[in-house]
Residue, then its C-alpha position, 0 to 999 in steps of 0.5 A: x189400721x193397717x198400712x195395706x189396709x183398702x179403704x171401705x168402699x161406699x155406696x151411692x147413698x153414703x152421704x144421705x146416711x150420714x145427713x140421716x145421722x146413721x151409725x156407720x159400720x164396717x160390713x164386708x168391706x162396705x161403710x153401711x148403716x147399721x142403725x139410724x134410730x135404735x134397732x129396736x125401733x127400726x124392726x118394729x118398723x118393718x114387722x108393723x108398718x114400713x121400713x127402707x133399707x139400702x142394699x147396694x152392698x150386693x153384688x150381681x152378675x149378669x148370664x146372657x147368651x145362648x148357653x146361659x141357661x146351661x151355665x146356669x144349671x152348671x152353677x147353681x143347685x136349684x133348677x132354673x129350667x123352672x122359672x118362667x120370664x118374670x121370675x127369681x128364686x133362691x139358690x146356691x153356688x156350691x163347691x165340690x164338696x157340696x158346701x157353699x160358695x155364696x146363697x143368692x137369688x136368680x133372676x130370670x130377665x129374658x130368653x137366655x138372660x139370668x141375673x145372680x144377686x150375690x153376697x156383698x162380703x163374697x162379691x170378688x170371690x163369687x164373681x172369680x167362681x162363676x167365671x171359673x166354673x162357665x168361663x170355658x163354655x161357648x155361647x155365655x157371656x158373663x158380666x159384673x154389673x154390681x156397679x149399675x144398680x142401686x138396690x133399694x129395699x122396701x119391706x113391710x105390710x104398707x110397703x105395697x102402698x108406699x111405693x104403689x104412690x111412685x109408680x104406674x105399676x100395678x104392684x098387687x100383680x107382682x107375685x111373690x119372688x117375681x118382678x117386672x120392669x116400670x118406672x119409679x119415681x121418675x126412673x125408667x126400666x127400674x126392676x122392680x122385684x118382690x122379694x126381700x131379707x126381713x120375712x115380711x111382704x115387700x119390695x127391691x128396686x134396682x136404680x141407678x147408682x148416680x148419687x143425685x139419682x138414688x138419693x132422690x129415689x130413697x127421700x121419695x120413698x121417705x116421703x111418701x111412706x110419711x103417712x105410714x110412719x116408714x123408718x129408714x133401717x140399718x144392716x142391725x134390724x136386717x140381720x133380727x129381721x133375718x135371724x126371726x124369720x131363720x134366714x140364713x146368712x153367709x159366714x154364720x148358717x152357710x159357709x164353705x164347711x157347711x153342706x146343704x142338707x145341714x143347712x136345711x136347704x134341701x128343698x131348694x137344691x135339685x139333684x134330679x133336675x136332669x143337668x150336672x152341677x158343681x156338688x151334686x156327686x158329693x151331696x149325693x154320696x150325703x144321700x147315700x150314707x143316710x144323711x148329714x150328721x148335725x143339723x141347723x136347729x132354732x133354739x129358744x132360751x128358757x132362761x134368762x140370757x142372750x145365746x150369742x154367735x159362737x157360744x158353746x151349745x153343751x148337752x144335759x151331761x155338760x158335753x159340747x155339741x155344736x155352737x151358735x151360728x146366729x143369736x140375739x134378742x127377737x124384738x117382735x117375739x121378746x124373745x131370745x132366740x138362736x140359731x145352731x148346728x148340734x148332732x142330728x140326735x139332738x135337733x128333735x123339737x123339744x130337745x133341751x140343751x144348754x147354751x154355754x153363756x160367759x163359762x155358765x150353762x144356760x137352759x135352751x129348748x129345740x124350736x121350730x122355725x123360722x120363729x116368726x111367720x108373717x101372718x097372712x091377711x087380705x091385701x091392703x087397699x093401695x092407692x091407683x097406680x100412677x097413669 
């Protein structure tokens, strides 16, 4: 270990993970569980039943004050003026070049009150960026509230039934990307959001970050989900779940060298929202020039092989045309899949390419994304809310 290396950060559930025999890894400077019983078991639990994740390493920035909306509109690419209190949406902070500082989820807590959920590995950078962009604005107060909460995700088709046992809030009434406040496991004023990073239905709850409280909530969620086959899940399954659902990961599909249009995230970028934001001018120039020169695509391996992160992508003529950003076996789909950047002329669905695996070209084909989309089914019958 380097002498000046910082000790790994620990969430309030760190001891709980060890008690559950989790395998721990360094993730963005945090000591986090990568798996418990096994990646495939955990992945399938979320797709078929319900899983629970510790996502407390994620950061949270609160913006309050009479000019908080103006600050958010300058800072983020989506149009926050459309949000109602209790609603959230996906967005991103951009550099002046239209590339990514980070992707985020924005929650409107109330009038002149917003919560930005940021990624773990970019926390300090993001807080510094927010302050640099809007630090000179009056009427807005920026607070890093990352350490205030333990964030727990309950994900999967039985997530609602599991969580409903523990709260008097009618979870059926919370629409996707909406949230409310309520009591969960005796914790008052818990933020309950119908959000997640798995491609499944589910909820993320924000409870106090003290160890006794968070460990108790974790245990009560596990007990409530026991009849549904709940499984504690690590970051390994979280990654394969988000990959099957073609959700971007910072440092892979998005970074400060990739712009919004290249990443196929233009639908979240509101160039016409009526206010300027960092990166807008650069993106307008990309549009005026005819659009991006490369695009993020989904690949399915045709021949045997796994296209791992950073493997080269070659054309049929053998020229290197791109690189895999994320690649893995897809446990639910039972295929080997990948996301990769390629020139737009190779981005059409059905285009054949090769992924270089251990110096050998292995055939792949461009396919639609997301690879997996959860089926639309009737909402489950859940137990009555607690009185």
